[in-house]
C-alpha positions as CSV (number, residue, x, y, z in Angstrom):
1,X,-67.1,49.7,-43.9
2,X,-63.9,51.6,-43.7
3,X,-61.8,50.8,-46.6
4,X,-58.8,49.9,-44.3
5,X,-61.1,47.2,-43.0
6,X,-61.5,45.7,-46.4
7,X,-57.4,45.5,-46.9
8,X,-56.4,42.2,-46.1
9,X,-52.7,43.2,-45.7
10,X,-54.1,46.4,-43.5
11,X,-55.9,43.5,-41.3
12,X,-52.8,41.6,-40.9
13,X,-50.8,44.5,-39.8
14,X,-53.3,45.4,-37.3
15,X,-53.4,41.7,-35.8
16,X,-49.8,41.9,-35.5
17,X,-49.2,45.1,-34.1
18,X,-52.1,43.8,-31.6
19,X,-50.4,41.1,-30.9
20,X,-46.9,42.5,-30.1
21,X,-48.8,45.1,-27.5
22,X,-50.6,42.0,-25.9
23,X,-47.2,40.5,-25.6
24,X,-45.6,43.3,-24.1
25,X,-48.6,43.9,-21.7
26,X,-49.0,40.3,-20.5
27,X,-46.2,37.9,-19.2
28,X,-46.5,34.5,-17.7
29,X,-44.3,34.0,-14.2
30,X,-43.2,30.6,-14.0
31,X,-43.1,29.2,-10.3
32,X,-39.3,28.6,-10.4
33,X,-38.5,32.1,-11.5
34,X,-38.5,35.6,-10.0
35,X,-38.1,38.8,-11.4
36,X,-37.7,43.1,-10.9
37,X,-39.7,45.0,-13.1
38,X,-37.4,48.0,-14.4
39,X,-38.7,51.2,-16.0
40,X,-36.1,53.2,-17.5
41,X,-33.4,51.4,-15.5
42,X,-35.3,52.1,-12.1
43,X,-36.6,49.3,-10.3
44,X,-40.4,49.7,-10.0
45,X,-41.8,46.2,-8.8
46,X,-40.8,42.6,-7.4
47,X,-42.7,39.4,-9.2
48,X,-43.2,36.0,-7.8
49,X,-40.3,36.8,-4.8
50,X,-38.8,33.9,-3.1
51,X,-40.5,33.1,0.5
52,X,-38.9,30.5,2.9
53,X,-41.2,27.8,3.1
54,X,-43.7,28.7,0.6
55,X,-46.2,26.2,-1.2
56,X,-46.1,25.3,-4.8
57,X,-48.7,26.9,-6.5
58,X,-49.5,29.8,-4.1
59,X,-46.9,31.8,-4.9
60,X,-46.9,34.7,-7.3
61,X,-46.5,33.1,-10.3
62,X,-49.0,33.6,-13.1
63,X,-50.2,35.9,-15.7
64,X,-49.0,39.6,-14.7
65,X,-49.5,43.2,-16.7
66,X,-46.8,45.8,-17.0
67,X,-46.8,49.0,-19.3
68,X,-46.1,47.8,-22.6
69,X,-42.7,48.6,-24.3
70,X,-41.3,50.8,-21.2
71,X,-41.6,48.5,-18.6
72,X,-38.7,45.2,-18.6
73,X,-38.5,42.2,-16.6
74,X,-34.8,41.2,-15.0
75,X,-35.4,37.2,-14.7
76,X,-33.3,35.1,-11.8
77,X,-34.0,31.9,-10.6
78,X,-35.6,31.0,-7.3
79,X,-34.1,27.4,-7.1
80,X,-30.7,26.6,-5.8
81,X,-27.7,27.1,-7.8
82,X,-24.4,26.2,-7.9
83,X,-21.2,28.1,-8.4
84,X,-18.1,25.9,-9.0
85,X,-14.4,27.1,-7.5
86,X,-11.7,26.8,-10.0
87,X,-8.8,24.4,-8.6
88,X,-6.8,26.6,-5.9
89,X,-3.6,25.9,-4.3
90,X,-3.7,25.8,-0.4
91,X,-0.6,25.9,2.1
92,X,-1.6,24.0,5.3
93,X,0.0,24.7,8.7
94,X,2.1,21.5,8.2
95,X,3.5,22.9,5.2
96,X,1.6,20.5,2.5
97,X,0.5,22.0,-0.8
98,X,-2.8,20.8,-1.6
99,X,-5.0,21.4,-4.9
100,X,-8.6,22.1,-3.7
101,X,-12.1,21.5,-6.0
102,X,-15.0,23.4,-4.1
103,X,-18.2,24.7,-4.8
104,X,-21.2,26.3,-2.9
105,X,-24.8,26.5,-3.6
106,X,-26.8,29.4,-3.1
107,X,-30.1,31.0,-3.4
108,X,-31.1,34.9,-4.6
109,X,-33.5,35.5,-1.9
110,X,-33.2,39.4,-2.3
111,X,-34.0,40.2,-6.0
112,X,-33.8,44.0,-5.7
113,X,-30.4,43.9,-3.9
114,X,-29.3,41.6,-6.3
115,X,-30.3,43.9,-9.1
116,X,-28.9,47.0,-7.4
117,X,-25.6,45.4,-6.7
118,X,-24.8,43.2,-9.5
119,X,-27.3,43.6,-12.1
120,X,-27.7,39.9,-13.4
121,X,-27.4,36.6,-11.6
122,X,-24.8,35.7,-13.4
123,X,-22.4,38.3,-12.0
124,X,-23.7,37.2,-8.8
125,X,-21.7,33.8,-9.9
126,X,-19.0,35.5,-11.2
127,X,-18.3,37.7,-7.7
128,X,-19.1,35.0,-5.6
129,X,-16.3,32.4,-7.2
130,X,-13.1,34.2,-6.1
131,X,-14.5,34.9,-2.6
132,X,-15.0,31.2,-2.2
133,X,-11.6,30.7,-3.2
134,X,-10.3,33.2,-0.9
135,X,-12.6,32.0,1.9
136,X,-11.4,28.4,1.5
137,X,-7.3,29.4,1.4
138,X,-8.0,31.4,4.5
139,X,-9.5,28.6,6.8
140,X,-7.4,25.8,5.2
141,X,-4.5,27.7,5.7
142,X,-5.1,27.4,9.4
143,X,-5.2,23.9,9.7
144,X,-3.0,21.0,9.2
145,X,-3.8,18.2,6.3
146,X,-5.2,15.9,8.8
147,X,-8.2,18.1,9.5
148,X,-9.4,17.5,5.9
149,X,-9.8,13.7,7.1
150,X,-11.3,14.0,10.8
151,X,-14.9,15.3,11.9
152,X,-12.8,18.7,12.0
153,X,-13.8,19.1,8.2
154,X,-17.5,19.8,9.5
155,X,-16.3,22.9,11.5
156,X,-14.1,24.0,8.3
157,X,-16.8,23.7,6.1
158,X,-19.1,25.9,8.5
159,X,-16.6,28.6,9.0
160,X,-16.4,28.9,5.5
161,X,-20.0,29.0,4.9
162,X,-20.5,31.4,7.2
163,X,-17.7,33.8,5.8
164,X,-19.1,33.6,2.2
165,X,-22.7,33.7,3.4
166,X,-21.3,37.8,4.7
167,X,-20.4,38.5,1.6
168,X,-23.1,36.8,-0.5
169,X,-25.8,38.8,1.3
170,X,-24.8,41.8,-0.2
171,X,-25.9,40.8,-3.3
172,X,-28.8,39.3,-2.4
173,X,-28.0,35.8,-1.8
174,X,-27.9,33.3,1.1
175,X,-25.3,30.6,1.2
176,X,-26.9,26.8,1.5
177,X,-23.8,25.0,1.9
178,X,-20.6,24.7,0.7
179,X,-18.3,21.3,0.1
180,X,-15.0,20.1,-0.9
181,X,-15.2,17.9,-3.7
182,X,-11.3,16.7,-3.7
183,X,-8.3,17.6,-1.9
184,X,-5.2,16.1,-3.2
185,X,-1.3,16.6,-3.1
186,X,0.4,17.6,-6.0
187,X,1.7,14.6,-8.0
188,X,5.3,13.9,-8.4
189,X,7.9,14.7,-5.7
190,X,5.8,16.8,-3.2
191,X,3.5,13.9,-3.0
192,X,6.2,11.4,-2.1
193,X,7.9,13.3,0.1
194,X,4.4,14.0,2.0
195,X,3.7,10.4,2.1
196,X,7.4,9.9,3.6
197,X,6.8,12.4,6.1
198,X,3.3,10.9,7.2
199,X,5.5,7.4,7.5
200,X,8.2,8.3,9.5
201,X,5.7,10.3,11.9
202,X,3.7,7.4,12.4
203,X,6.7,4.9,12.8
204,X,7.9,7.6,15.5
205,X,4.3,7.6,17.1
206,X,4.6,3.7,17.5
207,X,7.6,3.7,18.6
208,X,6.4,6.2,21.6
209,X,3.5,4.0,22.2
210,X,5.5,0.7,22.2
211,X,7.8,2.3,24.8
212,X,5.4,3.8,26.9
213,X,3.7,-0.1,26.9
214,X,6.8,-1.5,27.9
215,X,7.1,1.0,30.3
216,X,3.7,0.5,32.0
217,X,4.3,-3.3,32.0
218,X,7.4,-2.9,33.9
219,X,5.5,-1.0,36.4
220,X,2.7,-3.3,36.8
221,X,5.0,-6.2,36.6
222,X,7.1,-4.7,39.6
223,X,3.8,-3.7,41.7
224,X,3.0,-7.4,41.2
225,X,6.1,-8.8,42.4
226,X,6.2,-6.2,45.0
227,X,2.5,-7.7,46.2
228,X,3.4,-11.1,46.2
229,X,6.8,-10.6,48.3
230,X,4.4,-8.7,50.9
231,X,2.0,-11.9,50.6
232,X,4.7,-14.4,51.3
233,X,5.9,-12.0,54.1
234,X,2.7,-12.1,55.8
235,X,2.1,-15.5,55.1
236,X,5.3,-16.6,56.3
237,X,4.7,-14.7,59.8
238,X,1.6,-16.3,60.6
239,X,2.3,-19.8,59.8
240,X,6.3,-20.4,59.1
241,X,5.5,-24.4,58.6
242,X,3.0,-23.9,56.0
243,X,5.2,-21.2,54.2
244,X,8.1,-23.7,53.9
245,X,5.8,-26.5,52.9
246,X,4.5,-24.3,50.1
247,X,7.8,-22.8,48.9
248,X,9.2,-26.7,49.0
249,X,6.0,-27.8,46.9
250,X,6.7,-24.9,44.4
251,X,10.6,-26.1,44.3
252,X,9.1,-29.7,43.5
253,X,6.8,-28.3,40.7
254,X,9.8,-26.5,38.9
255,X,12.2,-29.1,39.4
256,X,10.2,-32.1,38.5
257,X,7.9,-30.5,36.2
258,X,6.0,-32.4,33.1
259,X,7.1,-30.0,30.5
260,X,10.8,-31.0,31.4
261,X,9.8,-34.7,30.0
262,X,9.7,-36.2,33.2
263,X,13.2,-37.1,33.0
264,X,14.7,-35.4,35.9
265,X,17.3,-37.6,37.8
266,X,18.9,-36.5,41.1
267,X,21.1,-38.6,43.4
268,X,20.9,-37.0,46.8
269,X,21.3,-38.5,50.3
270,X,18.0,-39.3,52.5
271,X,18.9,-36.3,55.1
272,X,19.2,-33.7,52.3
273,X,17.5,-30.7,53.6
274,X,15.7,-30.5,49.9
275,X,13.5,-33.5,50.6
276,X,12.5,-33.5,54.0
277,X,8.6,-33.0,53.0
278,X,9.1,-36.3,51.5
279,X,10.0,-37.4,55.0
280,X,7.1,-36.2,56.9
281,X,9.1,-33.6,58.9
């Protein structure tokens, strides 16, 4: 038996060296991560790359082998990531300064491009954050504040997502969603002046609507009176006696109406023209 094998210290050192060699050769790839194998700074292979609609357990995860000590693995997450945008001040088309908080969700779909352009997943976030702020300012600067409170907000988010996605693809990423968490007016005088302008605008709009309603009511009333006069004229032409009788009944109803309390008193001669319908003439 060699002397080295009878030395416990030598055996321990050999075991440690063997474990280091195995650890540098074999690597466990998780389901949720993908990586780029780099040899002397040059990418050589991609492990467990993201693929759309892939099934859990059927990816490239598991135990892999690599050249020990010379191959390094740059890891990145396969799951959806989030990048938060610092609060930005945006000027809308109606000259309102808004304080906007937003975030974007993305996924790395091309790890090789990500490694070449950014080097690490953290740098991708650092690159996307100012671009998200710029895209948000450009898009919201084209629209009034009310657009953020209407269904038009969805179109705003789609435009921001499309613009951000064009840049994200340069880093091997794909934008999943962009959302505005909060959009407020600055506290203090700007907020109060904005409320005053909004209140004044709504009051003017209400006055306009009332004026239009009154105008329409007058037109309808005039048309109704004209139709009534035409009907009366037609009925008079067909049967003058019935028209006289109808008009007399209307006059009696307004004169002796119950809402007047039934206390109407009149002193007229028997041959007065007003009472001729009571005379059977």
